PQR file of N, CA, C, O and H, with PARSE charges and radii, in Angstrom:
ATOM      1  N   MET A   1      94.654 172.288 -51.448 -0.4000 1.5000
ATOM      2  CA  MET A   1      94.743 173.517 -50.797 -0.0000 2.0000
ATOM      3  C   MET A   1      94.689 174.645 -51.795  0.5500 1.7000
ATOM      4  O   MET A   1      93.987 175.625 -51.545 -0.5500 1.4000
ATOM      5  N   ALA A   2      95.412 174.565 -52.955 -0.4000 1.5000
ATOM      6  CA  ALA A   2      95.350 175.566 -53.906 -0.0000 2.0000
ATOM      7  C   ALA A   2      93.966 175.759 -54.567  0.5500 1.7000
ATOM      8  O   ALA A   2      93.540 176.866 -54.895 -0.5500 1.4000
ATOM      9  H   ALA A   2      95.981 173.768 -53.158  0.4000 1.0000
ATOM     10  N   GLU A   3      93.293 174.591 -54.739 -0.4000 1.5000
ATOM     11  CA  GLU A   3      91.956 174.706 -55.242 -0.0000 2.0000
ATOM     12  C   GLU A   3      90.948 175.408 -54.253  0.5500 1.7000
ATOM     13  O   GLU A   3      90.083 176.185 -54.659 -0.5500 1.4000
ATOM     14  H   GLU A   3      93.639 173.691 -54.473  0.4000 1.0000
ATOM     15  N   LYS A   4      91.109 175.100 -53.008 -0.4000 1.5000
ATOM     16  CA  LYS A   4      90.357 175.840 -51.986 -0.0000 2.0000
ATOM     17  C   LYS A   4      90.594 177.293 -51.969  0.5500 1.7000
ATOM     18  O   LYS A   4      89.648 178.069 -51.838 -0.5500 1.4000
ATOM     19  H   LYS A   4      91.811 174.470 -52.678  0.4000 1.0000
ATOM     20  N   LYS A   5      91.868 177.719 -52.102 -0.4000 1.5000
ATOM     21  CA  LYS A   5      92.304 179.115 -52.131 -0.0000 2.0000
ATOM     22  C   LYS A   5      91.732 179.793 -53.321  0.5500 1.7000
ATOM     23  O   LYS A   5      91.202 180.899 -53.213 -0.5500 1.4000
ATOM     24  H   LYS A   5      92.637 177.088 -52.208  0.4000 1.0000
ATOM     25  N   ALA A   6      91.819 179.179 -54.428 -0.4000 1.5000
ATOM     26  CA  ALA A   6      91.342 179.734 -55.728 -0.0000 2.0000
ATOM     27  C   ALA A   6      89.749 179.859 -55.662  0.5500 1.7000
ATOM     28  O   ALA A   6      89.207 180.854 -56.142 -0.5500 1.4000
ATOM     29  H   ALA A   6      92.249 178.280 -54.515  0.4000 1.0000
ATOM     30  N   ALA A   7      89.053 178.903 -55.101 -0.4000 1.5000
ATOM     31  CA  ALA A   7      87.596 178.964 -55.005 -0.0000 2.0000
ATOM     32  C   ALA A   7      87.172 180.189 -54.040  0.5500 1.7000
ATOM     33  O   ALA A   7      86.190 180.902 -54.246 -0.5500 1.4000
ATOM     34  H   ALA A   7      89.493 178.095 -54.711  0.4000 1.0000
ATOM     35  N   GLY A   8      88.024 180.316 -53.007 -0.4000 1.5000
ATOM     36  CA  GLY A   8      87.754 181.395 -51.977 -0.0000 2.0000
ATOM     37  C   GLY A   8      87.996 182.728 -52.687  0.5500 1.7000
ATOM     38  O   GLY A   8      87.176 183.642 -52.595 -0.5500 1.4000
ATOM     39  H   GLY A   8      88.822 179.737 -52.840  0.4000 1.0000
ATOM     40  N   GLU A   9      89.061 182.831 -53.355 -0.4000 1.5000
ATOM     41  CA  GLU A   9      89.403 184.128 -54.150 -0.0000 2.0000
ATOM     42  C   GLU A   9      88.280 184.406 -55.180  0.5500 1.7000
ATOM     43  O   GLU A   9      87.817 185.540 -55.304 -0.5500 1.4000
ATOM     44  H   GLU A   9      89.727 182.089 -53.430  0.4000 1.0000
ATOM     45  N   ALA A  10      87.848 183.352 -55.919 -0.4000 1.5000
ATOM     46  CA  ALA A  10      86.762 183.606 -56.839 -0.0000 2.0000
ATOM     47  C   ALA A  10      85.447 184.022 -56.255  0.5500 1.7000
ATOM     48  O   ALA A  10      84.674 184.751 -56.875 -0.5500 1.4000
ATOM     49  H   ALA A  10      88.224 182.431 -55.818  0.4000 1.0000
ATOM     50  N   ALA A  11      85.201 183.557 -55.067 -0.4000 1.5000
ATOM     51  CA  ALA A  11      83.916 183.967 -54.219 -0.0000 2.0000
ATOM     52  C   ALA A  11      84.155 185.413 -53.882  0.5500 1.7000
ATOM     53  O   ALA A  11      83.210 186.190 -54.015 -0.5500 1.4000
ATOM     54  H   ALA A  11      85.830 182.965 -54.563  0.4000 1.0000
ATOM     55  N   VAL A  12      85.266 185.838 -53.479 -0.4000 1.5000
ATOM     56  CA  VAL A  12      85.551 187.202 -53.029 -0.0000 2.0000
ATOM     57  C   VAL A  12      85.396 188.172 -54.108  0.5500 1.7000
ATOM     58  O   VAL A  12      84.827 189.253 -53.962 -0.5500 1.4000
ATOM     59  H   VAL A  12      86.034 185.207 -53.371  0.4000 1.0000
ATOM     60  N   LEU A  13      85.949 187.733 -55.259 -0.4000 1.5000
ATOM     61  CA  LEU A  13      85.902 188.585 -56.447 -0.0000 2.0000
ATOM     62  C   LEU A  13      84.456 188.783 -56.974  0.5500 1.7000
ATOM     63  O   LEU A  13      84.038 189.875 -57.358 -0.5500 1.4000
ATOM     64  H   LEU A  13      86.412 186.854 -55.377  0.4000 1.0000
ATOM     65  N   ALA A  14      83.702 187.599 -56.960 -0.4000 1.5000
ATOM     66  CA  ALA A  14      82.263 187.753 -57.284 -0.0000 2.0000
ATOM     67  C   ALA A  14      81.516 188.662 -56.404  0.5500 1.7000
ATOM     68  O   ALA A  14      80.638 189.375 -56.889 -0.5500 1.4000
ATOM     69  H   ALA A  14      84.042 186.712 -56.648  0.4000 1.0000
ATOM     70  N   LYS A  15      81.802 188.699 -55.099 -0.4000 1.5000
ATOM     71  CA  LYS A  15      81.125 189.566 -54.043 -0.0000 2.0000
ATOM     72  C   LYS A  15      81.534 191.096 -54.425  0.5500 1.7000
ATOM     73  O   LYS A  15      80.689 191.991 -54.433 -0.5500 1.4000
ATOM     74  H   LYS A  15      82.515 188.120 -54.704  0.4000 1.0000
ATOM     75  N   ILE A  16      82.719 191.287 -54.698 -0.4000 1.5000
ATOM     76  CA  ILE A  16      83.314 192.605 -55.050 -0.0000 2.0000
ATOM     77  C   ILE A  16      82.545 193.067 -56.402  0.5500 1.7000
ATOM     78  O   ILE A  16      82.006 194.172 -56.469 -0.5500 1.4000
ATOM     79  H   ILE A  16      83.405 190.560 -54.691  0.4000 1.0000
ATOM     80  N   ALA A  17      82.537 192.235 -57.362 -0.4000 1.5000
ATOM     81  CA  ALA A  17      81.785 192.565 -58.667 -0.0000 2.0000
ATOM     82  C   ALA A  17      80.369 192.959 -58.449  0.5500 1.7000
ATOM     83  O   ALA A  17      79.866 193.812 -59.179 -0.5500 1.4000
ATOM     84  H   ALA A  17      82.975 191.338 -57.308  0.4000 1.0000
ATOM     85  N   ALA A  18      79.670 192.379 -57.461 -0.4000 1.5000
ATOM     86  CA  ALA A  18      78.362 192.678 -57.168 -0.0000 2.0000
ATOM     87  C   ALA A  18      78.046 193.861 -56.452  0.5500 1.7000
ATOM     88  O   ALA A  18      76.897 194.275 -56.295 -0.5500 1.4000
ATOM     89  H   ALA A  18      80.079 191.685 -56.868  0.4000 1.0000
ATOM     90  N   MET A  19      79.176 194.456 -55.976 -0.4000 1.5000
ATOM     91  CA  MET A  19      79.050 195.817 -55.135 -0.0000 2.0000
ATOM     92  C   MET A  19      78.800 196.987 -56.135  0.5500 1.7000
ATOM     93  O   MET A  19      79.204 196.963 -57.297 -0.5500 1.4000
ATOM     94  H   MET A  19      80.109 194.119 -56.104  0.4000 1.0000
ATOM     95  N   PRO A  20      78.141 197.952 -55.612 -0.5600 1.5000
ATOM     96  CA  PRO A  20      77.940 199.149 -56.386  0.2800 2.0000
ATOM     97  C   PRO A  20      79.287 199.826 -56.783  0.5500 1.7000
ATOM     98  O   PRO A  20      80.270 199.658 -56.062 -0.5500 1.4000
ATOM     99  N   GLU A  21      79.352 200.519 -57.811 -0.4000 1.5000
ATOM    100  CA  GLU A  21      80.661 201.108 -58.396 -0.0000 2.0000
ATOM    101  C   GLU A  21      81.483 201.837 -57.381  0.5500 1.7000
ATOM    102  O   GLU A  21      82.669 201.521 -57.285 -0.5500 1.4000
ATOM    103  H   GLU A  21      78.554 200.655 -58.397  0.4000 1.0000
ATOM    104  N   PRO A  22      80.962 202.838 -56.562 -0.5600 1.5000
ATOM    105  CA  PRO A  22      81.812 203.512 -55.615  0.2800 2.0000
ATOM    106  C   PRO A  22      82.622 202.603 -54.801  0.5500 1.7000
ATOM    107  O   PRO A  22      83.765 202.936 -54.487 -0.5500 1.4000
ATOM    108  N   PHE A  23      82.088 201.398 -54.406 -0.4000 1.5000
ATOM    109  CA  PHE A  23      82.748 200.616 -53.527 -0.0000 2.0000
ATOM    110  C   PHE A  23      83.826 199.648 -54.341  0.5500 1.7000
ATOM    111  O   PHE A  23      84.908 199.325 -53.852 -0.5500 1.4000
ATOM    112  H   PHE A  23      81.159 201.127 -54.661  0.4000 1.0000
ATOM    113  N   ARG A  24      83.427 199.285 -55.487 -0.4000 1.5000
ATOM    114  CA  ARG A  24      84.362 198.492 -56.255 -0.0000 2.0000
ATOM    115  C   ARG A  24      85.578 199.341 -56.619  0.5500 1.7000
ATOM    116  O   ARG A  24      86.624 198.729 -56.832 -0.5500 1.4000
ATOM    117  H   ARG A  24      82.548 199.547 -55.885  0.4000 1.0000
ATOM    118  N   ALA A  25      85.578 200.506 -56.705 -0.4000 1.5000
ATOM    119  CA  ALA A  25      86.705 201.406 -57.140 -0.0000 2.0000
ATOM    120  C   ALA A  25      87.692 201.598 -56.089  0.5500 1.7000
ATOM    121  O   ALA A  25      88.852 201.901 -56.370 -0.5500 1.4000
ATOM    122  H   ALA A  25      84.728 201.004 -56.531  0.4000 1.0000
ATOM    123  N   ASP A  26      87.280 201.434 -54.859 -0.4000 1.5000
ATOM    124  CA  ASP A  26      88.135 201.723 -53.715 -0.0000 2.0000
ATOM    125  C   ASP A  26      89.299 200.749 -53.647  0.5500 1.7000
ATOM    126  O   ASP A  26      89.070 199.539 -53.655 -0.5500 1.4000
ATOM    127  H   ASP A  26      86.338 201.188 -54.631  0.4000 1.0000
ATOM    128  N   LYS A  27      90.464 201.194 -53.584 -0.4000 1.5000
ATOM    129  CA  LYS A  27      91.688 200.255 -53.519 -0.0000 2.0000
ATOM    130  C   LYS A  27      92.112 199.988 -52.152  0.5500 1.7000
ATOM    131  O   LYS A  27      93.096 199.261 -52.010 -0.5500 1.4000
ATOM    132  H   LYS A  27      90.650 202.177 -53.578  0.4000 1.0000
ATOM    133  N   TYR A  28      91.537 200.451 -51.135 -0.4000 1.5000
ATOM    134  CA  TYR A  28      91.967 200.284 -49.748 -0.0000 2.0000
ATOM    135  C   TYR A  28      90.979 199.318 -49.078  0.5500 1.7000
ATOM    136  O   TYR A  28      89.780 199.244 -49.350 -0.5500 1.4000
ATOM    137  H   TYR A  28      90.738 201.042 -51.250  0.4000 1.0000
ATOM    138  N   LEU A  29      91.668 198.554 -48.126 -0.4000 1.5000
ATOM    139  CA  LEU A  29      90.864 197.539 -47.340 -0.0000 2.0000
ATOM    140  C   LEU A  29      91.030 197.828 -45.885  0.5500 1.7000
ATOM    141  O   LEU A  29      92.036 198.356 -45.411 -0.5500 1.4000
ATOM    142  H   LEU A  29      92.641 198.614 -47.905  0.4000 1.0000
ATOM    143  N   THR A  30      90.036 197.469 -45.241 -0.4000 1.5000
ATOM    144  CA  THR A  30      90.113 197.510 -43.631 -0.0000 2.0000
ATOM    145  C   THR A  30      89.661 196.047 -43.216  0.5500 1.7000
ATOM    146  O   THR A  30      88.861 195.336 -43.826 -0.5500 1.4000
ATOM    147  H   THR A  30      89.219 197.040 -45.627  0.4000 1.0000
ATOM    148  N   PHE A  31      90.322 195.760 -42.089 -0.4000 1.5000
ATOM    149  CA  PHE A  31      90.089 194.494 -41.429 -0.0000 2.0000
ATOM    150  C   PHE A  31      89.899 194.726 -40.078  0.5500 1.7000
ATOM    151  O   PHE A  31      90.818 195.312 -39.504 -0.5500 1.4000
ATOM    152  H   PHE A  31      90.971 196.337 -41.594  0.4000 1.0000
ATOM    153  N   GLY A  32      88.779 194.360 -39.334 -0.4000 1.5000
ATOM    154  CA  GLY A  32      88.645 194.560 -37.969 -0.0000 2.0000
ATOM    155  C   GLY A  32      88.097 193.469 -37.233  0.5500 1.7000
ATOM    156  O   GLY A  32      87.543 192.553 -37.842 -0.5500 1.4000
ATOM    157  H   GLY A  32      88.033 193.884 -39.800  0.4000 1.0000
ATOM    158  N   LEU A  33      88.200 193.464 -35.858 -0.4000 1.5000
ATOM    159  CA  LEU A  33      87.765 192.399 -35.052 -0.0000 2.0000
ATOM    160  C   LEU A  33      86.651 192.937 -34.273  0.5500 1.7000
ATOM    161  O   LEU A  33      86.663 194.127 -33.959 -0.5500 1.4000
ATOM    162  H   LEU A  33      88.650 194.207 -35.364  0.4000 1.0000
ATOM    163  N   SER A  34      85.624 192.114 -33.910 -0.4000 1.5000
ATOM    164  CA  SER A  34      84.500 192.523 -33.019 -0.0000 2.0000
ATOM    165  C   SER A  34      84.903 192.257 -31.596  0.5500 1.7000
ATOM    166  O   SER A  34      85.915 191.621 -31.305 -0.5500 1.4000
ATOM    167  H   SER A  34      85.614 191.147 -34.166  0.4000 1.0000
ATOM    168  N   ASP A  35      84.052 192.781 -30.707 -0.4000 1.5000
ATOM    169  CA  ASP A  35      84.196 192.617 -29.305 -0.0000 2.0000
ATOM    170  C   ASP A  35      84.234 191.118 -28.837  0.5500 1.7000
ATOM    171  O   ASP A  35      84.628 190.850 -27.702 -0.5500 1.4000
ATOM    172  H   ASP A  35      83.229 193.299 -30.944  0.4000 1.0000
ATOM    173  N   LYS A  36      83.859 190.223 -29.637 -0.4000 1.5000
ATOM    174  CA  LYS A  36      83.738 188.855 -29.388 -0.0000 2.0000
ATOM    175  C   LYS A  36      85.204 188.115 -29.478  0.5500 1.7000
ATOM    176  O   LYS A  36      85.426 187.005 -28.995 -0.5500 1.4000
ATOM    177  H   LYS A  36      83.538 190.441 -30.559  0.4000 1.0000
ATOM    178  N   ALA A  37      86.079 188.848 -30.116 -0.4000 1.5000
ATOM    179  CA  ALA A  37      87.421 188.288 -30.429 -0.0000 2.0000
ATOM    180  C   ALA A  37      88.305 188.349 -29.158  0.5500 1.7000
ATOM    181  O   ALA A  37      88.015 189.091 -28.218 -0.5500 1.4000
ATOM    182  H   ALA A  37      85.898 189.750 -30.509  0.4000 1.0000
ATOM    183  N   ASN A  38      89.359 187.569 -29.161 -0.4000 1.5000
ATOM    184  CA  ASN A  38      90.279 187.461 -28.066 -0.0000 2.0000
ATOM    185  C   ASN A  38      91.216 188.828 -28.161  0.5500 1.7000
ATOM    186  O   ASN A  38      92.123 188.914 -28.990 -0.5500 1.4000
ATOM    187  H   ASN A  38      89.595 186.967 -29.924  0.4000 1.0000
ATOM    188  N   HIS A  39      90.932 189.771 -27.324 -0.4000 1.5000
ATOM    189  CA  HIS A  39      91.742 190.969 -27.278 -0.0000 2.0000
ATOM    190  C   HIS A  39      92.656 191.137 -26.107  0.5500 1.7000
ATOM    191  O   HIS A  39      92.736 192.215 -25.518 -0.5500 1.4000
ATOM    192  H   HIS A  39      90.196 189.701 -26.651  0.4000 1.0000
ATOM    193  N   GLU A  40      93.350 190.075 -25.762 -0.4000 1.5000
ATOM    194  CA  GLU A  40      94.298 190.114 -24.702 -0.0000 2.0000
ATOM    195  C   GLU A  40      95.507 190.875 -25.098  0.5500 1.7000
ATOM    196  O   GLU A  40      95.909 190.849 -26.261 -0.5500 1.4000
ATOM    197  H   GLU A  40      93.285 189.199 -26.240  0.4000 1.0000
ATOM    198  N   LEU A  41      96.124 191.579 -24.126 -0.4000 1.5000
ATOM    199  CA  LEU A  41      97.343 192.354 -24.350 -0.0000 2.0000
ATOM    200  C   LEU A  41      98.489 191.374 -24.664  0.5500 1.7000
ATOM    201  O   LEU A  41      98.540 190.249 -24.168 -0.5500 1.4000
ATOM    202  H   LEU A  41      95.798 191.599 -23.181  0.4000 1.0000
ATOM    203  N   ALA A  42      99.416 191.875 -25.527 -0.4000 1.5000
ATOM    204  CA  ALA A  42     100.640 191.027 -25.689 -0.0000 2.0000
ATOM    205  C   ALA A  42     101.321 190.847 -24.417  0.5500 1.7000
ATOM    206  O   ALA A  42     101.379 191.786 -23.623 -0.5500 1.4000
ATOM    207  H   ALA A  42      99.374 192.790 -25.929  0.4000 1.0000
ATOM    208  N   GLU A  43     101.859 189.676 -24.148 -0.4000 1.5000
ATOM    209  CA  GLU A  43     102.695 189.491 -22.928 -0.0000 2.0000
ATOM    210  C   GLU A  43     103.830 190.532 -22.764  0.5500 1.7000
ATOM    211  O   GLU A  43     104.648 190.756 -23.656 -0.5500 1.4000
ATOM    212  H   GLU A  43     101.812 188.913 -24.793  0.4000 1.0000
ATOM    213  N   GLY A  44     103.823 191.154 -21.557 -0.4000 1.5000
ATOM    214  CA  GLY A  44     104.821 192.198 -21.298 -0.0000 2.0000
ATOM    215  C   GLY A  44     104.616 193.537 -22.041  0.5500 1.7000
ATOM    216  O   GLY A  44     105.531 194.355 -22.134 -0.5500 1.4000
ATOM    217  H   GLY A  44     103.158 190.972 -20.832  0.4000 1.0000
ATOM    218  N   ALA A  45     103.395 193.736 -22.564 -0.4000 1.5000
ATOM    219  CA  ALA A  45     103.087 194.982 -23.245 -0.0000 2.0000
ATOM    220  C   ALA A  45     103.168 196.085 -22.295  0.5500 1.7000
ATOM    221  O   ALA A  45     102.559 196.034 -21.226 -0.5500 1.4000
ATOM    222  H   ALA A  45     102.651 193.072 -22.489  0.4000 1.0000
ATOM    223  N   PRO A  46     103.976 197.196 -22.672 -0.5600 1.5000
ATOM    224  CA  PRO A  46     104.036 198.400 -21.755  0.2800 2.0000
ATOM    225  C   PRO A  46     102.966 199.323 -21.946  0.5500 1.7000
ATOM    226  O   PRO A  46     103.088 200.473 -21.525 -0.5500 1.4000
ATOM    227  N   HIS A  47     101.872 198.929 -22.568 -0.4000 1.5000
ATOM    228  CA  HIS A  47     100.810 199.955 -22.808 -0.0000 2.0000
ATOM    229  C   HIS A  47      99.350 199.191 -22.724  0.5500 1.7000
ATOM    230  O   HIS A  47      99.289 198.014 -22.367 -0.5500 1.4000
ATOM    231  H   HIS A  47     101.773 197.995 -22.910  0.4000 1.0000
ATOM    232  N   GLN A  48      98.365 199.834 -23.024 -0.4000 1.5000
ATOM    233  CA  GLN A  48      97.040 199.253 -22.893 -0.0000 2.0000
ATOM    234  C   GLN A  48      96.357 199.180 -24.271  0.5500 1.7000
ATOM    235  O   GLN A  48      95.140 199.018 -24.368 -0.5500 1.4000
ATOM    236  H   GLN A  48      98.415 200.790 -23.314  0.4000 1.0000
ATOM    237  N   LEU A  49      97.160 199.301 -25.319 -0.4000 1.5000
ATOM    238  CA  LEU A  49      96.535 199.251 -26.673 -0.0000 2.0000
ATOM    239  C   LEU A  49      96.280 197.710 -27.087  0.5500 1.7000
ATOM    240  O   LEU A  49      97.112 196.838 -26.836 -0.5500 1.4000
ATOM    241  H   LEU A  49      98.148 199.432 -25.241  0.4000 1.0000
ATOM    242  N   ARG A  50      95.161 197.475 -27.689 -0.4000 1.5000
ATOM    243  CA  ARG A  50      94.791 196.101 -28.246 -0.0000 2.0000
ATOM    244  C   ARG A  50      94.581 196.166 -29.668  0.5500 1.7000
ATOM    245  O   ARG A  50      93.837 197.041 -30.110 -0.5500 1.4000
ATOM    246  H   ARG A  50      94.486 198.184 -27.893  0.4000 1.0000
ATOM    247  N   GLU A  51      95.158 195.330 -30.454 -0.4000 1.5000
ATOM    248  CA  GLU A  51      94.902 195.373 -31.860 -0.0000 2.0000
ATOM    249  C   GLU A  51      93.490 195.011 -32.221  0.5500 1.7000
ATOM    250  O   GLU A  51      92.988 193.965 -31.811 -0.5500 1.4000
ATOM    251  H   GLU A  51      95.762 194.619 -30.094  0.4000 1.0000
ATOM    252  N   SER A  52      92.851 195.851 -32.975 -0.4000 1.5000
ATOM    253  CA  SER A  52      91.465 195.467 -33.316 -0.0000 2.0000
ATOM    254  C   SER A  52      91.046 195.874 -34.727  0.5500 1.7000
ATOM    255  O   SER A  52      89.999 195.456 -35.223 -0.5500 1.4000
ATOM    256  H   SER A  52      93.259 196.701 -33.309  0.4000 1.0000
ATOM    257  N   ALA A  53      91.934 196.750 -35.406 -0.4000 1.5000
ATOM    258  CA  ALA A  53      91.557 197.016 -36.754 -0.0000 2.0000
ATOM    259  C   ALA A  53      92.842 197.409 -37.506  0.5500 1.7000
ATOM    260  O   ALA A  53      93.770 197.991 -36.945 -0.5500 1.4000
ATOM    261  H   ALA A  53      92.784 197.089 -35.003  0.4000 1.0000
ATOM    262  N   TRP A  54      92.845 197.059 -38.807 -0.4000 1.5000
ATOM    263  CA  TRP A  54      93.973 197.269 -39.676 -0.0000 2.0000
ATOM    264  C   TRP A  54      93.625 197.874 -40.951  0.5500 1.7000
ATOM    265  O   TRP A  54      92.476 197.739 -41.370 -0.5500 1.4000
ATOM    266  H   TRP A  54      92.090 196.586 -39.262  0.4000 1.0000
ATOM    267  N   PHE A  55      94.515 198.545 -41.631 -0.4000 1.5000
ATOM    268  CA  PHE A  55      94.280 199.151 -42.911 -0.0000 2.0000
ATOM    269  C   PHE A  55      95.289 198.647 -43.914  0.5500 1.7000
ATOM    270  O   PHE A  55      96.484 198.708 -43.626 -0.5500 1.4000
ATOM    271  H   PHE A  55      95.449 198.654 -41.291  0.4000 1.0000
ATOM    272  N   LEU A  56      94.904 198.167 -45.036 -0.4000 1.5000
ATOM    273  CA  LEU A  56      95.809 197.626 -46.017 -0.0000 2.0000
ATOM    274  C   LEU A  56      95.433 198.036 -47.410  0.5500 1.7000
ATOM    275  O   LEU A  56      94.266 198.293 -47.703 -0.5500 1.4000
ATOM    276  H   LEU A  56      93.933 198.117 -45.269  0.4000 1.0000
ATOM    277  N   SER A  57      96.440 198.097 -48.284 -0.4000 1.5000
ATOM    278  CA  SER A  57      96.205 198.554 -49.684 -0.0000 2.0000
ATOM    279  C   SER A  57      96.407 197.432 -50.647  0.5500 1.7000
ATOM    280  O   SER A  57      96.337 197.646 -51.857 -0.5500 1.4000
ATOM    281  H   SER A  57      97.388 197.888 -48.046  0.4000 1.0000
ATOM    282  N   GLY A  58      96.663 196.209 -50.150 -0.4000 1.5000
ATOM    283  CA  GLY A  58      96.821 195.055 -51.027 -0.0000 2.0000
ATOM    284  C   GLY A  58      96.940 193.847 -50.259  0.5500 1.7000
ATOM    285  O   GLY A  58      97.090 193.949 -49.041 -0.5500 1.4000
ATOM    286  H   GLY A  58      96.721 196.035 -49.167  0.4000 1.0000
ATOM    287  N   LEU A  59      96.893 192.716 -50.804 -0.4000 1.5000
ATOM    288  CA  LEU A  59      96.897 191.427 -50.105 -0.0000 2.0000
ATOM    289  C   LEU A  59      97.959 190.477 -50.771  0.5500 1.7000
ATOM    290  O   LEU A  59      97.688 189.643 -51.634 -0.5500 1.4000
ATOM    291  H   LEU A  59      96.771 192.633 -51.793  0.4000 1.0000
ATOM    292  N   ASP A  60      99.212 190.723 -50.246 -0.4000 1.5000
ATOM    293  CA  ASP A  60     100.241 189.775 -50.772 -0.0000 2.0000
ATOM    294  C   ASP A  60     100.409 188.581 -49.818  0.5500 1.7000
ATOM    295  O   ASP A  60      99.682 188.484 -48.829 -0.5500 1.4000
ATOM    296  H   ASP A  60      99.433 191.400 -49.544  0.4000 1.0000
ATOM    297  N   ASP A  61     101.310 187.713 -50.087 -0.4000 1.5000
ATOM    298  CA  ASP A  61     101.532 186.504 -49.210 -0.0000 2.0000
ATOM    299  C   ASP A  61     101.872 186.865 -47.796  0.5500 1.7000
ATOM    300  O   ASP A  61     101.332 186.241 -46.882 -0.5500 1.4000
ATOM    301  H   ASP A  61     101.899 187.791 -50.891  0.4000 1.0000
ATOM    302  N   ALA A  62     102.710 187.807 -47.553 -0.4000 1.5000
ATOM    303  CA  ALA A  62     103.107 188.161 -46.135 -0.0000 2.0000
ATOM    304  C   ALA A  62     101.876 188.741 -45.475  0.5500 1.7000
ATOM    305  O   ALA A  62     101.665 188.356 -44.325 -0.5500 1.4000
ATOM    306  H   ALA A  62     103.148 188.314 -48.295  0.4000 1.0000
ATOM    307  N   THR A  63     101.015 189.617 -46.019 -0.4000 1.5000
ATOM    308  CA  THR A  63      99.978 190.211 -45.428 -0.0000 2.0000
ATOM    309  C   THR A  63      98.899 189.090 -45.181  0.5500 1.7000
ATOM    310  O   THR A  63      98.276 189.072 -44.119 -0.5500 1.4000
ATOM    311  H   THR A  63     101.186 189.930 -46.953  0.4000 1.0000
ATOM    312  N   GLU A  64      98.695 188.207 -46.110 -0.4000 1.5000
ATOM    313  CA  GLU A  64      97.703 187.117 -45.856 -0.0000 2.0000
ATOM    314  C   GLU A  64      98.065 186.294 -44.713  0.5500 1.7000
ATOM    315  O   GLU A  64      97.206 185.869 -43.940 -0.5500 1.4000
ATOM    316  H   GLU A  64      99.201 188.221 -46.973  0.4000 1.0000
ATOM    317  N   GLU A  65      99.388 186.038 -44.569 -0.4000 1.5000
ATOM    318  CA  GLU A  65      99.902 185.092 -43.456 -0.0000 2.0000
ATOM    319  C   GLU A  65      99.660 185.837 -42.129  0.5500 1.7000
ATOM    320  O   GLU A  65      99.224 185.223 -41.155 -0.5500 1.4000
ATOM    321  H   GLU A  65     100.086 186.383 -45.197  0.4000 1.0000
ATOM    322  N   ARG A  66      99.934 187.135 -42.080 -0.4000 1.5000
ATOM    323  CA  ARG A  66      99.733 187.944 -40.902 -0.0000 2.0000
ATOM    324  C   ARG A  66      98.210 187.973 -40.485  0.5500 1.7000
ATOM    325  O   ARG A  66      97.865 187.799 -39.316 -0.5500 1.4000
ATOM    326  H   ARG A  66     100.288 187.634 -42.871  0.4000 1.0000
ATOM    327  N   LEU A  67      97.314 188.206 -41.523 -0.4000 1.5000
ATOM    328  CA  LEU A  67      95.969 188.247 -41.242 -0.0000 2.0000
ATOM    329  C   LEU A  67      95.427 186.832 -40.726  0.5500 1.7000
ATOM    330  O   LEU A  67      94.540 186.761 -39.874 -0.5500 1.4000
ATOM    331  H   LEU A  67      97.595 188.348 -42.473  0.4000 1.0000
ATOM    332  N   SER A  68      95.988 185.787 -41.268 -0.4000 1.5000
ATOM    333  CA  SER A  68      95.579 184.517 -40.778 -0.0000 2.0000
ATOM    334  C   SER A  68      96.021 184.222 -39.305  0.5500 1.7000
ATOM    335  O   SER A  68      95.327 183.588 -38.510 -0.5500 1.4000
ATOM    336  H   SER A  68      96.708 185.845 -41.960  0.4000 1.0000
ATOM    337  N   ALA A  69      97.217 184.733 -39.037 -0.4000 1.5000
ATOM    338  CA  ALA A  69      97.658 184.664 -37.533 -0.0000 2.0000
ATOM    339  C   ALA A  69      96.797 185.480 -36.615  0.5500 1.7000
ATOM    340  O   ALA A  69      96.558 185.100 -35.468 -0.5500 1.4000
ATOM    341  H   ALA A  69      97.781 185.247 -39.683  0.4000 1.0000
ATOM    342  N   ILE A  70      96.327 186.608 -37.117 -0.4000 1.5000
ATOM    343  CA  ILE A  70      95.504 187.496 -36.260 -0.0000 2.0000
ATOM    344  C   ILE A  70      94.125 186.801 -36.126  0.5500 1.7000
ATOM    345  O   ILE A  70      93.545 186.784 -35.041 -0.5500 1.4000
ATOM    346  H   ILE A  70      96.521 186.916 -38.048  0.4000 1.0000
ATOM    347  N   VAL A  71      93.624 186.250 -37.198 -0.4000 1.5000
ATOM    348  CA  VAL A  71      92.360 185.499 -36.979 -0.0000 2.0000
ATOM    349  C   VAL A  71      92.458 184.339 -36.040  0.5500 1.7000
ATOM    350  O   VAL A  71      91.624 184.137 -35.157 -0.5500 1.4000
ATOM    351  H   VAL A  71      94.095 186.264 -38.080  0.4000 1.0000
ATOM    352  N   ARG A  72      93.588 183.522 -36.277 -0.4000 1.5000
ATOM    353  CA  ARG A  72      93.770 182.356 -35.314 -0.0000 2.0000
ATOM    354  C   ARG A  72      93.817 182.825 -33.896  0.5500 1.7000
ATOM    355  O   ARG A  72      93.189 182.171 -33.063 -0.5500 1.4000
ATOM    356  H   ARG A  72      94.265 183.687 -36.994  0.4000 1.0000
ATOM    357  N   LYS A  73      94.508 183.913 -33.512 -0.4000 1.5000
ATOM    358  CA  LYS A  73      94.637 184.457 -32.202 -0.0000 2.0000
ATOM    359  C   LYS A  73      93.268 184.912 -31.751  0.5500 1.7000
ATOM    360  O   LYS A  73      92.885 184.657 -30.609 -0.5500 1.4000
ATOM    361  H   LYS A  73      95.019 184.444 -34.188  0.4000 1.0000
ATOM    362  N   ALA A  74      92.514 185.585 -32.621 -0.4000 1.5000
ATOM    363  CA  ALA A  74      91.161 186.134 -32.206 -0.0000 2.0000
ATOM    364  C   ALA A  74      90.187 185.053 -31.797  0.5500 1.7000
ATOM    365  O   ALA A  74      89.332 185.266 -30.938 -0.5500 1.4000
ATOM    366  H   ALA A  74      92.825 185.792 -33.548  0.4000 1.0000
ATOM    367  N   VAL A  75      90.316 183.918 -32.400 -0.4000 1.5000
ATOM    368  CA  VAL A  75      89.296 182.879 -32.104 -0.0000 2.0000
ATOM    369  C   VAL A  75      89.844 181.826 -31.161  0.5500 1.7000
ATOM    370  O   VAL A  75      89.245 180.765 -30.987 -0.5500 1.4000
ATOM    371  H   VAL A  75      91.011 183.745 -33.097  0.4000 1.0000
ATOM    372  N   SER A  76      91.016 182.128 -30.537 -0.4000 1.5000
ATOM    373  CA  SER A  76      91.508 181.149 -29.590 -0.0000 2.0000
ATOM    374  C   SER A  76      90.916 181.395 -28.219  0.5500 1.7000
ATOM    375  O   SER A  76      91.216 180.662 -27.277 -0.5500 1.4000
ATOM    376  H   SER A  76      91.503 182.990 -30.679  0.4000 1.0000
TER
END
C-alpha cells in the first residue's frame, strides 16, 4: 500500500512540475465533483445544500481521509 501511495504521489508531483509556473506557484487546491456524482442530501438535512466543491491549502492525513470518503460516497 505504501508503495502504491508513493507512486501516486510521485505521479502527481510530476504533473505539477510539468505545469506552467503560475500554476505551480499556487499553494491552494480545489476539489470538486461533477454532475455524475452521487449528490444526495445528508439524511435529515434541514437544508437543500449538496456538497460539490472544496477548497484546501494542504493535504494532511485527515484531509486525505475525508477526501477519500467523499469520493467513495460520490461513486456509490
